VMD Tcl script that draws the C-alpha trace (Angstrom):
set ca {
  {6.22 -11.15 12.66}
  {5.22 -10.27 9.11}
  {1.96 -9.94 7.26}
  {-0.33 -7.32 5.81}
  {1.14 -3.82 6.04}
  {-0.38 -1.68 8.75}
  {-1.43 1.86 7.94}
  {-1.43 4.70 10.42}
  {-5.12 4.12 11.11}
  {-4.60 0.40 11.71}
  {-5.37 -2.27 12.21}
  {-3.28 -2.13 15.37}
  {-3.10 -4.86 18.00}
  {-5.52 -3.29 20.51}
  {-7.64 -0.21 21.13}
  {-5.05 1.35 23.46}
  {-2.33 1.06 20.79}
  {-4.69 2.48 18.17}
  {-5.52 5.42 20.44}
  {-1.81 6.14 20.99}
  {-0.64 6.02 17.38}
  {-3.58 8.09 16.13}
  {-3.37 10.56 19.06}
  {-3.93 14.22 18.18}
  {-2.76 16.78 20.72}
  {-5.40 19.21 21.90}
  {-2.79 21.57 23.38}
  {-1.47 22.71 20.01}
  {1.60 20.48 19.57}
  {1.76 19.87 15.80}
  {4.02 16.81 16.06}
  {3.62 13.88 18.46}
  {7.27 13.97 19.48}
  {6.66 17.47 20.86}
  {3.65 16.50 22.98}
  {4.30 15.05 26.44}
  {0.96 13.21 26.25}
  {2.01 11.21 23.16}
  {3.65 8.02 24.37}
  {3.89 5.65 21.40}
  {4.30 6.37 17.71}
  {4.05 4.30 14.55}
  {5.94 4.72 11.26}
  {3.97 3.02 8.44}
  {6.98 3.28 6.11}
  {9.02 1.06 8.43}
  {6.11 -0.84 10.04}
  {7.76 0.22 13.30}
  {6.36 1.19 16.69}
  {8.32 3.18 19.24}
  {8.16 5.01 22.54}
  {8.81 8.73 22.08}
  {11.88 10.23 23.75}
  {10.70 13.67 24.80}
  {14.03 15.51 24.73}
  {13.31 18.10 22.06}
  {14.20 15.80 19.15}
  {12.19 13.34 17.10}
  {13.72 10.07 18.34}
  {12.00 7.05 19.78}
  {12.96 3.66 21.14}
  {11.62 0.90 18.92}
  {9.47 -1.65 20.71}
  {8.78 -5.30 19.86}
  {5.69 -5.84 22.05}
  {2.60 -3.78 22.78}
  {2.89 -2.18 26.23}
  {-0.87 -2.65 26.82}
  {-1.84 -6.09 25.48}
  {1.57 -7.77 25.09}
  {1.07 -8.67 21.42}
  {4.28 -9.14 19.44}
  {4.52 -6.26 16.97}
  {5.68 -6.60 13.34}
  {9.40 -6.71 12.67}
  {10.68 -3.31 11.63}
  {11.29 -2.90 7.91}
  {13.76 -0.03 8.51}
  {16.92 -1.94 7.54}
  {15.20 -3.56 4.55}
  {13.99 -0.11 3.39}
  {17.46 1.44 3.40}
  {19.11 -1.69 1.96}
  {16.63 -1.58 -0.93}
  {17.29 2.11 -1.56}
  {21.04 1.45 -1.62}
  {20.65 -1.57 -3.91}
  {18.53 0.47 -6.36}
  {20.93 3.42 -6.20}
  {18.20 5.77 -4.93}
  {18.93 8.80 -2.78}
  {17.71 8.31 0.80}
  {16.86 12.02 1.08}
  {14.75 12.19 -2.10}
  {11.34 13.65 -1.17}
  {9.81 11.87 -4.17}
  {10.29 8.43 -2.59}
  {7.10 6.63 -1.57}
  {6.06 6.66 2.09}
  {6.06 2.87 2.39}
  {8.40 0.10 1.24}
  {9.67 -0.08 -2.31}
  {10.25 -2.98 -4.63}
  {11.88 -2.86 -8.03}
  {9.89 -4.37 -10.85}
  {11.12 -4.30 -14.43}
  {8.59 -4.72 -17.20}
  {9.68 -5.55 -20.75}
  {8.01 -3.51 -23.46}
  {7.63 -4.91 -27.00}
  {10.23 -2.39 -28.19}
  {13.88 -2.01 -27.18}
  {13.02 0.10 -24.12}
  {12.64 -1.20 -20.59}
  {10.62 0.58 -17.95}
  {11.48 0.70 -14.25}
  {8.50 0.89 -11.93}
  {8.91 1.69 -8.26}
  {6.08 -0.14 -6.54}
  {4.86 0.73 -3.06}
  {5.11 -2.41 -0.94}
  {6.04 -3.34 2.62}
  {8.04 -6.48 1.87}
}
mol new
graphics top color blue
foreach p $ca { graphics top sphere $p radius 0.5 }
foreach p [lrange $ca 0 end-1] q [lrange $ca 1 end] { graphics top cylinder $p $q radius 0.2 }
display resetview
């Protein structure tokens, strides 16, 4: 399933999913993976939903369908993201990378120079 990129605040498939991915812990856990009440997370960069594994790390199990309404969720862009970084020769650990997908776009200037623009995109 593809389409318009989803941001952290939505639109998500149903109210229950929205409540889960925007959940803020009231017990002081700064990260959702640390809070036992956080069940599902969403990574806008990868357009990926997952069920948190509460084992002290930050892992989750990616899911393809909403556990509440059964809607098919968007295909993860994780592999496409890393393939694009590799193809462009960009460092995966560079903090300057955009938070969502990237696409290379070259624009010719009237002079001899060419400019490379990294455009935020989810395709």
